[in-house]
C-alpha positions as CSV (number, residue, x, y, z in Angstrom):
1,X,-54.1,37.4,76.9
2,X,-54.1,41.1,76.3
3,X,-54.9,40.5,72.7
4,X,-58.0,38.5,73.6
5,X,-59.1,41.3,75.9
6,X,-58.6,43.9,73.2
7,X,-60.7,41.8,70.8
8,X,-63.4,41.5,73.5
9,X,-63.5,45.2,74.1
10,X,-63.6,45.9,70.3
11,X,-66.5,43.4,70.0
12,X,-68.4,45.0,72.9
13,X,-68.0,48.4,71.3
14,X,-69.3,47.1,68.0
15,X,-72.3,45.6,69.9
16,X,-72.9,48.9,71.7
17,X,-72.9,50.7,68.3
18,X,-75.5,48.2,67.0
19,X,-77.6,48.7,70.2
20,X,-77.5,52.5,69.7
21,X,-78.8,52.1,66.1
22,X,-81.5,49.8,67.4
23,X,-82.3,52.5,70.1
24,X,-82.1,49.9,72.9
25,X,-81.0,52.0,75.9
26,X,-81.0,49.0,78.3
27,X,-78.7,47.0,76.0
28,X,-76.5,50.0,75.4
29,X,-76.1,50.5,79.2
30,X,-75.3,46.8,79.8
31,X,-72.7,46.8,77.1
32,X,-71.2,50.0,78.3
33,X,-70.8,48.5,81.8
34,X,-69.3,45.3,80.4
35,X,-66.9,47.3,78.3
36,X,-65.8,49.4,81.3
37,X,-65.3,46.2,83.4
38,X,-63.2,44.7,80.6
39,X,-61.1,47.8,80.4
40,X,-60.6,47.6,84.2
41,X,-59.7,44.0,83.9
42,X,-57.1,44.8,81.3
43,X,-55.6,47.5,83.6
44,X,-55.6,45.0,86.5
45,X,-53.8,42.4,84.4
46,X,-51.1,44.9,83.5
47,X,-50.6,45.7,87.2
48,X,-50.4,42.0,88.0
49,X,-47.9,41.4,85.1
50,X,-45.7,44.2,86.6
51,X,-46.0,42.7,90.1
52,X,-45.2,39.3,88.8
53,X,-42.1,40.5,87.1
54,X,-41.0,42.2,90.3
55,X,-41.6,39.1,92.4
56,X,-39.7,36.9,89.8
57,X,-36.8,39.3,90.1
58,X,-36.9,39.1,93.9
59,X,-37.0,35.3,93.8
60,X,-34.0,35.3,91.5
61,X,-32.1,37.5,93.9
62,X,-33.0,35.3,96.9
63,X,-31.9,32.2,95.0
64,X,-28.6,33.9,94.1
65,X,-28.0,34.9,97.8
66,X,-28.9,31.3,98.9
67,X,-26.5,29.9,96.4
68,X,-23.8,32.2,97.6
69,X,-24.5,31.4,101.3
70,X,-23.8,27.7,100.5
71,X,-20.4,28.7,99.2
72,X,-19.1,30.9,102.0
73,X,-17.8,30.2,105.4
74,X,-17.0,32.5,108.4
75,X,-13.3,32.6,109.4
76,X,-11.8,35.2,111.7
77,X,-15.0,37.3,111.6
78,X,-14.8,37.6,107.8
79,X,-16.4,35.5,105.0
80,X,-14.3,33.4,102.6
81,X,-15.4,31.3,99.6
82,X,-15.4,27.5,100.0
83,X,-15.5,27.0,96.3
84,X,-14.4,29.1,93.3
85,X,-16.9,31.6,91.9
86,X,-16.0,33.3,88.6
87,X,-15.2,37.0,89.1
88,X,-14.6,36.8,92.8
89,X,-11.4,36.4,94.9
90,X,-11.3,33.8,97.6
91,X,-11.9,36.5,100.2
92,X,-12.0,37.9,102.7
93,X,-15.5,39.5,102.3
94,X,-17.4,41.9,104.5
95,X,-19.9,40.2,106.8
96,X,-22.2,43.3,107.1
97,X,-22.5,43.7,103.4
98,X,-23.2,40.1,102.8
99,X,-25.5,39.5,105.7
100,X,-27.6,42.7,105.0
101,X,-27.4,43.1,101.2
102,X,-26.3,39.7,99.9
103,X,-23.2,41.3,98.3
104,X,-19.7,39.9,98.4
105,X,-17.6,43.0,98.9
106,X,-13.9,42.2,99.0
107,X,-12.2,43.7,102.0
108,X,-9.1,45.9,101.5
109,X,-6.0,45.1,103.5
110,X,-4.3,44.0,105.4
111,X,-3.6,47.5,106.8
112,X,-5.7,49.5,104.3
113,X,-7.7,51.8,106.6
114,X,-8.2,55.3,105.2
115,X,-8.1,57.2,108.5
116,X,-10.6,54.8,110.1
117,X,-9.9,53.0,113.4
118,X,-12.2,50.1,113.9
119,X,-16.0,50.3,113.9
120,X,-18.4,49.0,111.2
121,X,-16.7,47.8,108.1
122,X,-13.3,47.3,109.8
123,X,-11.9,43.9,110.8
124,X,-8.9,42.7,112.8
125,X,-7.6,39.2,112.5
126,X,-5.9,37.2,115.2
127,X,-2.5,38.2,114.0
128,X,-3.5,41.9,114.3
129,X,-3.9,42.6,110.6
130,X,-6.5,45.1,109.7
131,X,-9.0,44.9,106.9
132,X,-11.5,47.5,105.8
133,X,-14.7,47.3,103.7
134,X,-14.6,50.0,101.0
135,X,-18.5,49.9,100.7
136,X,-19.0,50.4,104.4
137,X,-16.4,53.3,104.4
138,X,-18.3,54.9,101.5
139,X,-21.6,54.6,103.3
140,X,-20.2,56.2,106.5
141,X,-19.0,59.4,104.7
């Protein structure tokens, strides 16, 4: 599509040159306006292409998160996988990280709490075991 616009702009410039040799000011002006409009159209198309790429990337991210959502369940206030996903443990995963960012961050524990007592990113199971999200801990520092 950009190639067609480039050819159009080149053709318009050629026509403008011919109009200059014919000393037709009105035709020169009209061709200059059309050439500028074509150049603006090309710039607008480039912007739309970038926007389209960004939107496609966002759609892919949302599809990935939706696919992940269908494969996790909440148990003891933490997420666990309901089916195997390559590269991920069964869980537990941080609810804050998954719900806010769509990221499956494996919780550390039980008992791994680098000087942190409860609060965001810390989880306690019914048996009293403590789990900590390393990403939430990193964000709090």
